[in-house]
C-alpha positions as CSV (number, residue, x, y, z in Angstrom):
1,M,248.3,153.6,73.9
2,E,251.6,155.2,73.5
3,T,252.2,158.9,72.1
4,P,253.1,159.1,68.1
5,E,256.1,160.5,67.1
6,L,257.2,162.2,64.1
7,I,261.4,161.9,63.9
8,L,262.3,164.2,61.2
9,S,266.1,163.3,59.5
10,G,267.3,164.3,56.3
11,R,268.6,162.2,53.8
12,Q,272.0,163.3,53.0
13,D,273.0,163.9,57.6
14,F,276.7,163.6,57.3
15,L,276.5,160.9,60.6
16,G,274.0,158.3,58.3
17,Q,270.5,156.4,59.0
18,R,271.7,154.3,61.9
19,V,270.8,156.7,64.5
20,P,266.9,157.2,62.7
21,L,265.8,153.6,62.2
22,S,267.3,153.1,65.8
23,L,265.9,155.4,66.9
24,E,262.1,153.5,65.3
25,A,262.9,150.2,66.3
26,A,262.7,151.6,69.9
27,I,260.2,153.3,70.0
28,P,256.3,152.6,69.5
29,N,254.1,154.5,67.1
30,A,257.9,155.9,65.8
31,S,257.3,156.6,62.8
32,V,261.0,158.4,60.4
33,V,259.7,160.8,57.6
34,W,263.5,161.6,54.7
35,L,263.4,164.5,54.1
36,E,265.5,164.7,50.8
37,Q,268.3,166.7,49.3
38,C,268.5,167.9,53.5
39,G,271.2,167.3,55.8
40,R,272.0,167.6,60.0
41,Y,269.7,169.9,60.3
42,P,266.7,169.1,59.1
43,T,264.4,172.9,59.9
44,L,266.9,174.8,59.3
45,D,268.2,173.2,55.5
46,S,264.6,172.3,54.9
47,P,262.9,174.7,56.9
48,M,259.2,175.1,54.1
49,P,259.2,170.6,54.1
50,A,260.0,170.1,58.0
51,S,257.3,172.0,58.6
52,R,254.9,171.1,55.8
53,R,255.8,167.2,57.6
54,S,255.5,168.5,60.2
55,T,251.9,170.9,60.5
56,A,250.9,167.1,58.0
57,F,252.1,164.8,60.7
58,W,250.2,167.0,63.5
59,R,247.4,166.9,61.2
60,A,246.9,163.9,61.0
61,V,247.7,163.2,65.1
62,T,244.5,165.2,66.2
63,A,241.7,163.7,63.4
64,A,243.1,160.2,64.5
65,E,241.8,161.8,68.4
66,A,238.5,163.2,66.9
67,Q,237.6,159.4,66.1
68,G,239.0,158.2,69.5
69,A,241.6,156.1,68.2
70,W,244.4,158.1,69.6
71,S,243.6,160.2,73.3
72,S,245.7,163.0,74.4
73,A,245.0,162.4,77.8
74,S,246.1,159.0,78.3
75,A,249.8,160.2,76.4
76,D,252.1,159.9,79.1
77,A,254.1,162.6,77.1
78,T,255.3,165.9,77.3
79,E,252.9,169.5,77.0
80,A,255.1,171.7,76.1
81,Q,253.5,173.6,73.8
82,G,249.5,172.3,74.4
83,T,250.6,169.1,72.8
84,N,251.5,164.9,73.0
85,L,253.1,164.9,70.3
86,K,256.6,163.9,70.1
87,F,259.3,165.4,67.2
88,W,262.4,164.2,66.9
89,W,265.9,165.5,64.7
90,A,267.6,162.4,64.5
């Protein structure tokens, strides 16, 4: 099973929605979360909503792993922060 991936993107990003949507289409198990009133840099433009969304994602994947729906042991991902989850800011 592929690693779950979260793509955080600002709805008002000056580059538009093409890049996040292209990433979502190209990456298995990826999902885009749009942050309203947010531009190019979600963690700078909207730090609290970005933090809440990424924390909710992490908790959901952790719960799925605990229930056996996903295994980090079989994931092909980076482990920079002790997790196999991937986050994209697009």
